[in-house]
C-alpha positions as CSV (number, residue, x, y, z in Angstrom):
1,X,142.4,-47.7,24.8
2,X,141.1,-45.8,27.8
3,X,139.1,-48.8,28.8
4,X,142.1,-51.1,28.5
5,X,144.3,-48.8,30.6
6,X,141.6,-48.4,33.3
7,X,141.2,-52.2,33.4
8,X,145.0,-52.7,33.8
9,X,145.2,-50.1,36.6
10,X,142.3,-51.6,38.4
11,X,143.5,-55.1,38.3
12,X,147.0,-54.1,39.4
13,X,145.5,-52.2,42.3
14,X,143.1,-55.0,43.0
15,X,145.9,-57.5,43.6
16,X,148.4,-55.2,45.3
17,X,149.7,-56.2,48.6
18,X,148.2,-53.2,50.3
19,X,144.7,-53.7,48.9
20,X,141.9,-54.7,51.3
21,X,140.8,-57.3,48.8
22,X,144.0,-59.2,49.2
23,X,142.7,-61.4,52.0
24,X,139.7,-62.5,49.9
25,X,139.6,-65.4,47.4
26,X,138.8,-63.2,44.5
27,X,140.9,-63.6,41.4
28,X,141.8,-60.9,38.9
29,X,138.7,-61.7,36.9
30,X,136.5,-60.9,39.9
31,X,136.8,-57.3,38.7
32,X,134.4,-58.3,36.0
33,X,131.7,-58.7,38.6
34,X,131.7,-54.9,39.4
35,X,128.8,-53.0,37.9
36,X,129.3,-52.3,34.3
37,X,127.6,-49.0,34.5
38,X,129.9,-47.7,37.2
39,X,132.9,-48.9,35.2
40,X,131.9,-46.9,32.2
41,X,131.3,-43.8,34.3
42,X,134.8,-44.0,35.8
43,X,136.6,-44.6,32.5
44,X,134.7,-42.0,30.4
45,X,134.7,-39.3,33.0
46,X,138.2,-39.8,34.2
47,X,140.3,-40.6,31.2
48,X,139.5,-37.8,28.8
49,X,143.1,-36.5,29.3
50,X,146.3,-38.4,29.1
51,X,148.7,-36.0,30.8
52,X,150.6,-37.2,33.9
53,X,148.5,-35.2,36.4
54,X,145.2,-36.7,35.2
55,X,146.7,-40.2,35.3
56,X,147.9,-39.6,38.8
57,X,144.4,-38.4,39.8
58,X,142.8,-41.4,38.2
59,X,145.1,-43.8,40.0
60,X,144.4,-42.1,43.3
61,X,140.7,-42.3,42.9
62,X,140.8,-45.9,41.7
63,X,142.6,-46.7,45.0
64,X,139.9,-45.0,47.0
65,X,137.2,-46.9,44.9
66,X,138.9,-50.2,45.5
67,X,138.5,-49.5,49.3
68,X,134.8,-49.0,48.8
69,X,135.0,-45.3,49.6
70,X,133.4,-43.9,46.5
71,X,132.6,-44.6,42.9
72,X,133.1,-41.1,41.7
73,X,129.4,-40.3,41.2
74,X,128.2,-40.3,44.8
75,X,127.4,-44.0,45.0
76,X,129.0,-46.6,47.3
77,X,130.9,-49.5,45.8
78,X,131.0,-52.8,47.6
79,X,133.9,-53.5,50.0
80,X,135.7,-56.8,50.2
81,X,133.5,-57.7,53.2
82,X,130.4,-56.9,51.1
83,X,131.6,-59.2,48.4
84,X,132.3,-62.0,50.9
85,X,128.8,-61.7,52.4
86,X,127.1,-61.6,49.0
87,X,128.9,-64.6,47.7
88,X,128.3,-66.4,51.0
89,X,124.6,-65.6,50.7
90,X,124.5,-66.8,47.1
91,X,126.2,-70.1,48.1
92,X,123.8,-70.6,51.0
93,X,120.8,-70.0,48.8
94,X,122.1,-72.5,46.3
95,X,122.6,-75.1,49.1
96,X,119.1,-74.3,50.5
97,X,117.5,-75.1,47.1
98,X,119.2,-78.4,47.1
99,X,118.9,-79.5,50.7
100,X,115.8,-77.7,52.0
101,X,114.2,-80.9,53.3
102,X,117.2,-81.6,55.6
103,X,117.2,-78.0,56.7
104,X,113.4,-78.4,57.5
105,X,114.3,-81.4,59.7
106,X,113.7,-84.4,57.5
107,X,116.4,-86.2,59.5
108,X,115.7,-84.4,62.8
109,X,118.7,-82.1,62.0
110,X,121.2,-84.9,62.6
111,X,124.7,-83.5,62.2
112,X,123.6,-80.0,61.5
113,X,123.9,-78.3,64.8
114,X,127.4,-79.3,66.0
115,X,129.2,-77.9,64.2
116,X,126.5,-75.5,63.2
117,X,125.4,-75.7,59.6
118,X,125.5,-72.2,58.1
119,X,122.4,-72.7,56.0
120,X,120.4,-73.9,59.0
121,X,121.7,-71.0,61.1
122,X,120.5,-68.5,58.4
123,X,117.1,-70.2,58.2
124,X,116.7,-70.2,62.0
125,X,117.5,-66.4,62.0
126,X,115.2,-65.8,59.1
127,X,112.2,-67.5,60.6
128,X,113.0,-65.9,64.0
129,X,112.8,-62.5,62.3
130,X,109.4,-63.5,60.9
131,X,108.3,-64.1,64.6
132,X,110.0,-60.8,65.6
133,X,108.0,-59.0,63.0
134,X,104.9,-59.8,65.1
135,X,106.3,-57.7,67.9
136,X,107.6,-54.9,65.7
137,X,104.2,-54.5,64.1
138,X,102.1,-54.9,67.3
139,X,100.6,-51.8,68.9
140,X,101.3,-52.2,72.7
141,X,100.4,-48.6,73.5
142,X,97.3,-48.4,75.8
143,X,96.9,-44.8,74.9
144,X,96.2,-45.8,71.3
145,X,92.7,-46.7,70.3
146,X,94.3,-49.4,68.1
147,X,96.1,-51.0,71.0
148,X,96.2,-54.7,70.5
149,X,96.2,-54.6,66.7
150,X,98.8,-54.6,63.9
151,X,100.1,-51.1,63.0
152,X,100.3,-52.1,59.3
153,X,98.1,-53.4,56.6
154,X,98.9,-57.0,55.6
155,X,99.5,-55.9,52.0
156,X,102.3,-53.6,53.2
157,X,103.4,-55.6,56.2
158,X,107.0,-56.6,55.4
159,X,107.8,-53.4,53.5
160,X,106.5,-51.3,56.4
161,X,108.9,-53.1,58.7
162,X,111.9,-52.6,56.5
163,X,111.9,-56.2,55.5
164,X,111.9,-55.5,51.8
165,X,112.8,-58.5,49.8
166,X,111.5,-60.9,52.4
167,X,110.1,-63.0,49.6
168,X,106.7,-63.5,51.3
169,X,103.2,-62.0,51.0
170,X,100.9,-62.0,54.0
171,X,97.8,-63.9,53.1
172,X,95.8,-63.5,56.3
173,X,96.0,-61.9,59.7
174,X,95.2,-64.0,62.8
175,X,93.1,-62.8,65.7
176,X,92.2,-64.3,69.1
177,X,89.6,-63.4,71.7
178,X,90.9,-61.9,74.9
179,X,88.0,-63.3,76.9
180,X,90.2,-66.0,78.5
181,X,92.2,-66.0,81.7
182,X,95.5,-64.7,80.4
183,X,95.3,-61.0,81.5
184,X,99.0,-60.3,81.3
185,X,99.3,-61.5,77.7
186,X,96.7,-59.3,76.0
187,X,97.0,-55.6,75.4
188,X,94.0,-53.3,75.6
189,X,93.4,-49.6,75.0
190,X,92.4,-47.2,77.8
191,X,89.8,-45.5,75.7
192,X,86.2,-46.4,75.3
193,X,86.0,-46.1,71.5
194,X,88.5,-48.7,70.3
195,X,88.9,-51.0,67.3
196,X,87.9,-54.0,69.3
197,X,87.1,-54.6,73.0
198,X,87.6,-58.4,72.9
199,X,90.2,-59.2,70.3
200,X,94.0,-59.1,69.9
201,X,96.1,-59.5,66.7
202,X,98.0,-62.7,67.0
203,X,100.2,-63.0,63.9
204,X,99.8,-63.9,60.3
205,X,99.9,-66.5,57.5
206,X,102.2,-65.8,54.6
207,X,103.2,-67.6,51.5
208,X,106.5,-67.2,49.5
209,X,106.3,-65.4,46.2
210,X,107.4,-66.8,42.9
211,X,110.9,-65.3,43.0
212,X,111.7,-66.6,46.4
213,X,110.1,-70.0,45.6
214,X,112.2,-70.5,42.5
215,X,115.5,-68.8,43.2
216,X,116.0,-69.0,47.0
217,X,113.8,-71.6,48.8
218,X,113.6,-74.5,46.4
219,X,109.9,-74.8,47.2
220,X,106.7,-72.8,47.9
221,X,106.6,-72.1,51.6
222,X,103.5,-71.5,53.7
223,X,104.7,-69.7,56.9
224,X,102.6,-69.1,60.0
225,X,104.0,-66.7,62.6
226,X,102.5,-66.3,66.1
227,X,103.0,-63.4,68.4
228,X,104.3,-64.1,71.9
229,X,105.5,-61.8,74.7
230,X,108.4,-59.3,74.5
231,X,109.4,-58.6,78.0
232,X,106.5,-59.3,80.4
233,X,106.8,-62.7,81.9
234,X,103.8,-62.4,84.2
235,X,101.7,-64.5,81.8
236,X,103.5,-67.6,83.1
237,X,101.8,-67.1,86.4
238,X,98.5,-66.9,84.7
239,X,98.8,-70.5,83.4
240,X,96.5,-72.9,85.1
241,X,99.4,-75.3,84.8
242,X,97.2,-78.3,84.2
243,X,96.7,-80.5,81.2
244,X,93.5,-81.4,79.5
245,X,92.7,-83.7,76.5
246,X,92.7,-81.9,73.2
247,X,89.4,-83.6,72.4
248,X,87.8,-81.5,75.2
249,X,88.0,-78.5,72.9
250,X,86.9,-80.5,69.8
251,X,90.3,-81.0,68.3
252,X,90.5,-84.2,66.3
253,X,92.7,-86.9,67.9
254,X,92.5,-90.7,68.0
255,X,94.1,-90.9,71.5
256,X,92.1,-89.3,74.3
257,X,95.2,-89.4,76.5
258,X,96.9,-86.7,74.3
259,X,96.8,-83.6,76.5
260,X,98.1,-80.0,76.4
261,X,98.1,-77.0,78.8
262,X,94.6,-75.8,79.2
263,X,95.4,-72.0,78.7
264,X,97.1,-72.6,75.4
265,X,94.2,-74.8,74.2
266,X,91.6,-72.1,75.2
267,X,93.6,-69.3,73.5
268,X,93.8,-71.4,70.3
269,X,90.1,-72.5,70.2
270,X,88.0,-69.9,71.9
271,X,86.0,-67.3,69.9
272,X,83.6,-64.4,70.4
273,X,80.7,-64.5,67.9
274,X,79.8,-60.9,68.7
275,X,83.3,-59.6,67.5
276,X,84.0,-59.3,63.8
277,X,87.7,-60.0,64.4
278,X,87.4,-63.1,66.6
279,X,84.0,-64.5,65.6
280,X,86.2,-67.4,64.2
281,X,88.7,-68.9,66.6
282,X,92.4,-68.6,65.8
283,X,92.2,-72.3,65.1
284,X,89.5,-71.9,62.5
285,X,91.4,-69.0,60.9
286,X,94.6,-71.1,60.6
287,X,92.9,-74.3,59.3
288,X,90.8,-72.4,56.7
289,X,93.8,-70.5,55.3
290,X,96.1,-73.5,55.2
291,X,93.5,-75.5,53.4
292,X,93.0,-72.7,50.9
293,X,96.7,-72.4,50.2
294,X,97.3,-76.1,50.0
295,X,94.5,-76.4,47.5
296,X,96.0,-73.6,45.4
297,X,99.7,-74.8,45.4
298,X,99.7,-78.4,46.6
299,X,99.2,-80.1,43.3
300,X,101.6,-78.0,41.2
301,X,103.8,-80.5,39.4
302,X,106.6,-77.9,38.9
303,X,107.2,-77.0,42.6
304,X,107.1,-78.6,46.0
305,X,105.4,-77.2,49.1
306,X,106.3,-76.9,52.8
307,X,104.5,-75.6,55.9
308,X,106.6,-73.8,58.5
309,X,105.3,-72.5,61.8
310,X,107.2,-70.2,64.0
311,X,106.8,-68.3,67.2
312,X,108.5,-67.0,70.3
313,X,107.5,-67.5,73.9
314,X,103.8,-68.2,74.2
315,X,103.8,-67.9,70.4
316,X,106.0,-70.9,70.3
317,X,103.4,-73.0,72.2
318,X,100.8,-71.9,69.7
319,X,103.1,-72.8,66.9
320,X,103.5,-76.3,68.1
321,X,99.8,-76.7,68.9
322,X,98.7,-75.4,65.5
323,X,101.2,-77.5,63.6
324,X,99.9,-80.6,65.4
325,X,96.3,-79.6,64.4
326,X,97.2,-79.0,60.8
327,X,98.8,-82.5,60.6
328,X,96.1,-84.2,62.6
329,X,93.4,-82.7,60.3
330,X,95.3,-84.0,57.3
331,X,95.8,-80.6,55.8
332,X,99.4,-81.4,54.9
333,X,98.2,-83.7,52.1
334,X,97.4,-82.4,48.7
335,X,94.3,-83.6,46.8
336,X,96.6,-86.0,44.9
337,X,97.8,-87.4,48.2
338,X,101.2,-85.8,48.2
339,X,102.6,-85.3,51.8
340,X,103.6,-81.8,52.6
341,X,106.3,-81.5,55.4
342,X,105.4,-79.6,58.5
343,X,108.2,-77.9,60.5
344,X,108.0,-75.9,63.7
345,X,110.8,-73.5,64.7
346,X,110.3,-72.0,68.2
347,X,112.3,-69.6,70.2
348,X,112.2,-69.5,74.0
349,X,108.9,-71.5,74.0
350,X,107.4,-73.3,77.0
351,X,106.4,-76.9,77.4
352,X,103.0,-77.6,75.7
353,X,101.7,-81.1,76.4
354,X,102.3,-84.5,77.9
355,X,104.4,-87.5,76.8
356,X,101.4,-88.8,74.7
357,X,101.3,-85.4,72.9
358,X,105.0,-85.7,72.1
359,X,104.5,-89.2,70.8
360,X,101.5,-88.2,68.6
361,X,103.5,-85.3,67.1
362,X,106.2,-87.8,66.1
363,X,103.7,-90.2,64.6
364,X,102.3,-87.4,62.5
365,X,105.8,-86.5,61.2
366,X,105.8,-83.0,62.5
367,X,109.4,-81.8,63.0
368,X,110.1,-79.4,65.8
369,X,113.3,-77.4,66.6
370,X,113.3,-75.4,69.8
371,X,115.9,-72.7,70.2
372,X,116.4,-71.7,73.8
373,X,118.7,-69.7,76.1
374,X,119.8,-71.9,78.9
375,X,119.2,-69.1,81.4
376,X,115.6,-68.5,80.3
377,X,112.9,-69.6,82.7
378,X,110.1,-69.9,80.2
379,X,111.3,-73.2,78.5
380,X,111.5,-74.7,82.0
381,X,107.7,-74.1,82.5
382,X,105.2,-75.5,83.0
383,X,106.0,-78.8,84.6
384,X,108.7,-77.5,86.8
385,X,109.1,-80.8,88.7
386,X,107.5,-83.5,86.5
387,X,109.0,-83.3,83.0
388,X,111.2,-85.0,80.5
389,X,114.2,-84.7,82.8
390,X,112.7,-86.8,85.5
391,X,113.7,-90.5,85.7
392,X,111.7,-92.7,83.2
393,X,110.2,-94.8,86.0
394,X,108.9,-91.6,87.7
395,X,107.4,-90.3,84.5
396,X,105.7,-93.6,83.8
397,X,104.0,-93.5,87.2
398,X,103.1,-89.8,86.9
399,X,102.0,-90.0,83.2
400,X,98.3,-89.5,84.0
401,X,98.8,-86.6,86.3
402,X,97.5,-83.2,85.0
403,X,100.8,-81.5,85.6
404,X,103.3,-83.9,84.0
405,X,104.8,-82.2,80.9
406,X,107.2,-83.1,78.2
407,X,109.1,-81.0,75.7
408,X,108.8,-82.1,72.0
409,X,111.3,-82.2,69.2
410,X,115.0,-81.2,69.2
411,X,116.6,-78.5,71.3
412,X,119.3,-76.1,70.3
413,X,120.6,-74.7,73.6
414,X,122.5,-71.3,73.6
415,X,124.1,-69.4,76.4
416,X,124.2,-65.6,76.4
417,X,127.2,-65.7,78.6
418,X,129.2,-66.8,75.6
419,X,128.6,-63.5,73.7
420,X,131.2,-60.7,74.3
421,X,128.5,-58.2,73.3
422,X,126.1,-59.0,76.2
423,X,126.5,-57.9,79.8
424,X,125.8,-60.0,82.9
425,X,122.1,-59.6,83.8
426,X,119.8,-60.9,86.4
427,X,116.7,-59.6,84.5
428,X,114.8,-62.7,83.4
429,X,113.3,-60.8,80.5
430,X,116.8,-60.3,78.9
431,X,117.4,-64.1,78.8
432,X,114.0,-64.4,77.2
433,X,114.5,-61.7,74.6
434,X,114.0,-62.9,71.0
435,X,116.5,-60.4,69.4
436,X,119.1,-61.7,71.9
437,X,118.4,-65.2,70.8
438,X,118.9,-64.3,67.2
439,X,122.1,-62.6,68.1
440,X,123.3,-65.8,69.9
441,X,122.3,-67.8,66.8
442,X,124.4,-65.6,64.6
443,X,127.5,-66.2,66.7
444,X,127.0,-69.9,67.5
445,X,129.3,-72.4,65.6
446,X,129.0,-75.4,67.8
447,X,129.6,-76.6,71.3
448,X,132.8,-75.2,72.7
449,X,133.4,-73.1,69.7
450,X,134.3,-69.4,69.9
451,X,131.5,-66.9,69.5
452,X,131.9,-65.2,66.2
453,X,129.2,-63.3,64.4
454,X,128.7,-64.9,60.9
455,X,126.1,-62.8,59.0
456,X,126.9,-59.2,59.9
457,X,123.6,-59.0,61.7
458,X,123.6,-55.8,63.8
459,X,124.1,-56.4,67.5
460,X,122.3,-53.1,68.2
461,X,119.1,-55.0,67.5
462,X,119.5,-56.7,70.9
463,X,118.6,-53.4,72.6
464,X,115.6,-52.7,70.5
465,X,113.3,-53.7,73.4
466,X,115.8,-54.4,76.2
467,X,118.9,-53.2,78.0
468,X,121.3,-56.1,77.4
469,X,124.3,-54.8,75.4
470,X,127.4,-53.8,77.2
471,X,127.7,-50.1,77.9
472,X,130.8,-49.4,75.8
473,X,128.8,-50.2,72.6
474,X,126.8,-47.0,73.4
475,X,123.5,-48.4,72.1
476,X,120.6,-46.9,74.1
477,X,118.3,-49.4,75.7
478,X,114.7,-49.8,74.4
479,X,115.6,-47.6,71.5
480,X,112.8,-48.6,69.1
481,X,110.0,-46.0,69.3
482,X,107.0,-45.3,67.1
483,X,107.2,-41.9,65.4
484,X,104.9,-39.5,67.3
485,X,103.1,-42.5,68.8
486,X,101.2,-43.0,65.6
487,X,99.9,-39.4,65.3
488,X,99.8,-37.8,61.9
489,X,98.6,-34.5,60.5
490,X,95.4,-34.5,58.5
491,X,94.6,-32.2,55.6
492,X,93.5,-29.5,58.0
493,X,96.8,-29.6,59.9
494,X,95.4,-31.3,63.0
495,X,97.2,-34.1,64.7
496,X,95.1,-37.3,64.7
497,X,95.5,-41.1,64.9
498,X,95.0,-42.2,61.4
499,X,92.5,-44.9,60.4
500,X,94.4,-48.1,60.5
501,X,92.3,-51.2,60.0
502,X,91.2,-52.1,56.5
503,X,88.5,-54.6,55.5
504,X,91.0,-56.7,53.6
505,X,92.8,-57.4,56.8
506,X,89.8,-59.2,58.2
507,X,88.6,-62.6,57.4
508,X,88.0,-63.4,53.8
509,X,84.5,-64.4,52.7
510,X,85.6,-68.0,51.9
511,X,86.5,-69.0,55.4
512,X,83.0,-70.3,56.1
513,X,83.2,-72.4,52.9
514,X,86.5,-74.0,53.9
515,X,85.4,-74.7,57.5
516,X,82.3,-76.3,56.3
517,X,84.3,-78.7,54.1
518,X,86.4,-79.5,57.2
519,X,83.2,-80.2,59.0
520,X,84.0,-77.6,61.6
521,X,80.9,-75.6,60.8
522,X,77.5,-76.6,59.5
523,X,77.1,-76.3,55.7
């Protein structure tokens, strides 16, 4: 009887005109979705007496519980907004399972950006957060002997960043040699005894776990995330700003006229055989790992497979270049001949190659979506004068010049002036900030539409590594700091920098085997 009485009281309160749930689409039966355990605690603990005072107390507490204030045992119940977001997420995951090929660009995202498709928005934010994770994990501190490396082990990568439930496991870390002419991109320690004098951590290759594959994504996903630049834009000036054929650096290509910016190409292909982290180039690390994962998952009859590459800033350029290489090498085909879609999602990325490079990407079926802030200078470089915006006749004449560039894929242009959260700023690093771009994605609903945040993503994240939020939000700039600069106490009570790098974060022993099969190394 107590249970029936409690149910009647709750459903009456749940549908009352003053209830915060009134504006939702939940029916009376929505109460059944509340946790059964909490329901039992409330009824058994509260309805042991039937006098008028105890009933009044129960009614009062149930009113507080319906507002999400308490559940009576120190836990928090979901508010109406929590229910709305949960149901929205569930619906988006269902749609993603059914339409993931369209979300990955099968039709070049036709009709999905204006108005903005909510599932596409969520996926763009999710992959953007995977790129942001490269910044959050990177050790930028020159006073650290691990400067230039990842602060976390790959086995604990997402959990260490608070991205529990990401649905991915990091399969391999990526490193590149810093012995190329991009001094403002690489980070180095001030100390003589360091983890590596000639390498920087560049990102990771991850693969979706079984739960995410089956219940959320609708396929197994191989994700490659490249590190870019957070605030320093001086690396743009380091670019040689001239194109060279990809075949010059031994990339496979049937067209010798396919060219990319020389600095990007060198960063992708150079190596240092004396360094255990960069004795294989970033290119070799990527190709070997993708080959291994495609061989493992590509012929599974019970699930499909996708390859998604993401990156911000210079990382966006490397994302496009590596996706091209994967497709050109034929690694997006399983042993049975099944074609695996390759998608690139970049954020604030520069131009990478010439018109022939763009055409070749299209021939290979690589889909590219570029998210940009219209006030950002990086997507306008290199090729400031000769680019895709020039008249066709001019581009045709200038096609062979070493500084004639062309953007690839589809562009989603956002404007930070549309956000009521962001202040006017002349700092170019703010317009280039990745967290700001993800904030703009969250509020974008289509051209000319009002800016309204859709996912509840915290705007405070914008100021994680910038000073871009309006002052009245009272969020301190550059608020993200590493605790004690990585110093920890040892068993003797002394403060030290803990050992960080682990052997499992280095190259796996089968990399030589896979590269030999690709004929990139001698057998």
